[in-house]
N, C-alpha and C positions, 0 to 999 in steps of 0.2 A: 648491777644494782639499779641503774636507770631503767633498763628493760623490765626489771621486776616491778618497779614502781609504775610503769606505764600499763603493765598487764594486770596488776592486782589493784592499783589505785591507792595502795598503802604508801604514804609519804616516807621518804628515806629517813626523815628525822626520827620517826617511831622505830624503824628498824635498827637504826644505829644506837639509839638510846637503850633499846632492849638488849642489843649485843653487849653494850657497856655494862648493863646491869647483871647480865649472865657471866661476863668475864671476871668480875670482881670476886664472887664466891669460888669460881673455879681456880683462880690463881691462889686464893687463900687456902684452898684444900691442898695445893701443892707446896704451901709454905712460902708463897711469893707475895710480898706486899709492896707493890709499886706506888708508893705514896707520892712520888714526884710527879706522877701523871696528873694528879689533882691540881698542882700548881700551874699546869700548862693551859688550863681552861681559859683564863683571861687572855693569854697570848694568842691561842688559836681563834678565840672570839674576835679580837681586834683585826686579825688578818682576814677572817671571814667577812666581817662587815665591809671592809674595803673592797674586797673582790666582788661581793654580791652587788654593791651599789655600782661598781665600774661595769659589771656585766649587764646590769639593767640599763645603764646609760648608753652603752654601745649598741643597744637594740632600739634606741629611740631615734626616730627621724623627725627633725623639727620642721614643721610646715606651718604656714600662716593659718591654715584652717584648723590646726590642732592646738592653737593657743587657748581656745575656749576649753578644750578638754583638760589641758594642763591646769588651767585656773580653777576648774571645778574639782579636779583631784586634790589640789592644794587646799581648797576650802574644805573639802570633805575631811581631809587628814587633820587640819587644824581644829576644826569643830569637834571631831571625834576625840581627839587628844584632850582638849579642854574639858569637854563634858565628862568623859570617863575619869580624868584626874580629879575634877571637882567632886564627883560621886565617891571616889576612893578616899579623898581627903576627909569628907564628912564621916564616912564609916570608920576610918582609922582613928580620928580624934575621939570618937565615942566608944569604940571597942578596945583600942589598944592604949588608951591614956597617953596619947602623943600630942605635942604642940602642933600648931598649923604648919610650921616650917618642916618638922620632922615628918609629919603626915604627907606633905607635898613631896618630899624626897622619896619616901616610900611609894607614893602613888605613881610617880613618873615611870618607873620600869613597867608597870602593868598597863599604863596607858599607851605605850608605844607599840604600834603594829610592826611585825617582823618582816623586813624585806627578805631575810634569808630563807624564809618558807613561802612567803606570798609570791615573790617574783618567780621561783621555779614552778610553782603551782599554776601561775598565769599562762604558762606555755601552752596549756591545753584550751585556752579561751581564744575567741577571735581577736583580731588585731586591736580594735577600739577598746575592748575591755582589758586587754593585756596592758596596753599603754596606760590606761587609767590606774591599774594596779601598780605598775612600775613607778609612776609619779607619786601616787598616794603613799606607798610604803617608804620610798626614799625620803619624801618630805617628813614623814612621821619619824624616821630615824634621825634626821637632822634636827628637827624640832625637839625631839626627846633629849638629845645630847645637849643642845643649847640651854634648854630649861633646867636640866639637871645641874649643869655647871653653874648657871646663874643662881640657883637655889643654894648651892654649896657655898658660893662666894658672896651671898647677899648680906651676911652679917645679921640675919634675922629680921631685916626690915624690908618693907614693900619697895621703898625707893631704891634700896641697894639692889634688889632683884631686878627691877625694871631698868636700872642703869646698866647693870652688867649684861642683861639680855640684849638690850638695844645696841650697846657698844660692841659686845661680842659678836652679835649678828652682822652688824655693818662692817666691822673689821674683818670678820670671817669672809664676807662676800668679796670685799676688795682684794684681800690677799689671795683668795681662792682663784679669782679671775687671773691675777698676775702670774701665779704659780702654775695654773692649769695651762695658760698660754705658753709659758716657758717650757713646760713638759711637751706640749705639742711640737714646738720649735725643735727641741732636742730629738724628739722621735723622728722628725722628718729629715734631719741633717746628719743622722748617725748612719754610717754605711758599714759598720762593723758586722762580722759574721754573727756574733752574739750581742743582740741589742734589746730584745724584749725583757730579759731577766734584769739587766741593769736599770732599764726604765721602770719596772715594777719595784725594784729596790729603792729607787729615788722617790717613787710615790709613797711607799711605806715610810720612808724617812721623813717626808714632809708631813704625813699624817701624824707621825709621833711628835714632831715639833709642834704641830697645831694643838695636840693634846697637852703638851707641857705648857703652852701659852694659854690654855683654857679657852680655845677657840672651837669651831666645829669644822674640822678638816674634811668631813664627808662632802661638804659643798664643793671643795676643790676636786675631789674624786668625781663627783657628778658632772661638773663642768668640763673636766678633762675628757671624760668619755663622750659627752655631747659634742664637744669641739672636734674630736677625732672622727666622729661618725657623721658630722654634718659640715662638710667642707664648703657646701653651697652657701651656708650662713656666713662663714668667714670670708668668702669671696665677695660678699656684698659690702664689706668694710674695706675701703681702699688701703689703709696701712697693713691689712692682714691678708691681702690677695697673694702676696708672694709665699706666705705660709700655706694657704689653701692649695696653691698649685702644686706643692711638693707632697701632699697627702695622697698616697697611693691606695686605691680601693683594695688591691691585692694585699698590701701590707696590713691594712686595717682588718681584712678578713683573717689573715694568719694570726694577728694579735687577739682577735675575738675567740678563735679556737683555743689559744693558749689559756686565756682568762677563763673560759668555760670549763676546761679541764681542771685548772688549779682550784677554781671555786667548788666544783664538785668534790674534789679530794679534801679540801680544808673544811668544807661544811660537814662532810661525813665524819671527819676526824674530831671536829668540835663536839658534835652531838654524841659520839662514842665516848669522849672524855666526860661529857656531862652525865651520861648514864653510869660510867665507872665511878664517878665521884658521888653518886647518890646512894644513900642508905635506904635499903628497902623498908626499914622500920618507919622512915619518914612518910612513906607513901601509905602507911596503914593507919595514920592518925585521923580521927573523925573530924577534928577541927580543920585539918588541912583540906579535906574534901569540902567542908562547908564553906571555907573561905574561897576555894576554887570556884564553887557553884555561884557565889555572889559576884565574883570577878567576871565570869563568863556571861551571866545573865545581863549584867550592866553593859559589857562590851557589845554583845550581839543585839541587845535592845536598842542602844544608841545607834548602832550601825543600821539597823532596819529603818529607823525613823529618818536618819540623815540621807540614806540612799534614796528613799522615796521622795525626799524633798529636793535634793540637789541633782541627782541623776536617776530618775525613775526608770529609764529604759534599761539600766544596768542592775536594777534592784534584785531581780531574780537570779542573775548569774553571779553576782558578787556579795550576796547577803551573808554568806558564811565564810567569806575569805577575810578573816580578821585574826590571824594567828599571832601568838606571842612566841618569841624565840631567843635568838642569840643576844641581841641587845638587851632584852629583859633580864637575862641572866647576868650580863656584865654590869648593868646598872644596879641590880639588886645586890651583887657582891660587894659593890662600893658602898651602898647604903647600909649594909649590915656592919661595916666598919665604923660607921658614924652614929648609928642609932641602936639603942638596945631593943632588939626585937625578939619575940617568942620563937622558939625553935620550930614550931609547926609550920611557920611561913616558908621554911626551906622546902618542905614537902609541897606546899601550895604552889611555889614557882614551878617546880617540875610538873605537877599535875596540870597547871594551866597550859604549859607548853604541849604536853602530850595530848590532852583532850582537845585543845584548839586545833591541833594538827589532824586529830582523828575526825573531828567535825568537818574540817575542810575535805578530808578524803571521802567521807561518806556523802557530802553534798556533791562532790565532783562525780562520784559513781552514780548517784541518783540523776544528776544532769545528763550524763552520758546515756543512761538507759532511756530517759525521756526523749532524747534526740533520736535514738535508734528506733524507739517505738512510734515516733511521729510518722504519719502517712506522707508520702512524697507528694508534692504539689504538682 
């Protein structure tokens, strides 16, 4: 599948969704209705988010000269999220007869950039652009979860939202650092033959606890990966030097391979389930396509403006890398349970994911052709 993606430029997400869509009628023709598969979408999504962010963090090398890049990526992510969310809120309040709180809850999933699609797609970019995408999409995921949780727990007031957002963010950051450091210590002191799977199991358990406490455990996942892959940074902190000395590059390399393979499998399984749980009739509704067009126009319009303002040298290569994916589905499924929404939005979510991934694939192919056609200097 990975070789197919590299040769054709067609993202795996599109292929797996298509397979899921085709599998459903084939099974029904055989009299098989595997309805329990649809209930596995949120579970596979949660596992996929953790692995994707961890994989991205394990590829980042922290250097003093890259602090500026990380700051720009975070600014880009935050500004894009806020501007897109604001536009979606205005549209939702006027077209869906929703209050501002309900509109904000609905807008958040569509404002989040998908790390599950963006990070794998960035592998074909040069290092500077790839790191920008990893930082940007990871921050977008974290910000999206924090904002969504704060909105749900706000009680309908701005003060409640800001209090929960600030408190949840600060507490998430503190606990994330403590638990991420604890995981690094455990990983360096465990000499058992089977050690990576228990380590990942502990990571998933802490993620689940963070979700139950209405925190953002993705920060912990990000910090854990950064600590494990940047022992030089830990070595500069005297109390942590003993931990840094026990981090073996060979062990980290083995762990990276395991995470990459698991991420590939879980990501593919999630989008297969998404395709399987999709009704083809939802994709044929005119309103779904119209809403999808509005979402994509806003997303890419905002991205064009912000890239030219914040990081103009990457504007050409990153202009069309703004996919929506796994987290969008997860947050939307939660929003549907709290807000009375029209059925056609189910199709809109699927179409936004499919078309944003398609746009990314087309832009990547166009970029590859332009590089190949460029004369050698």
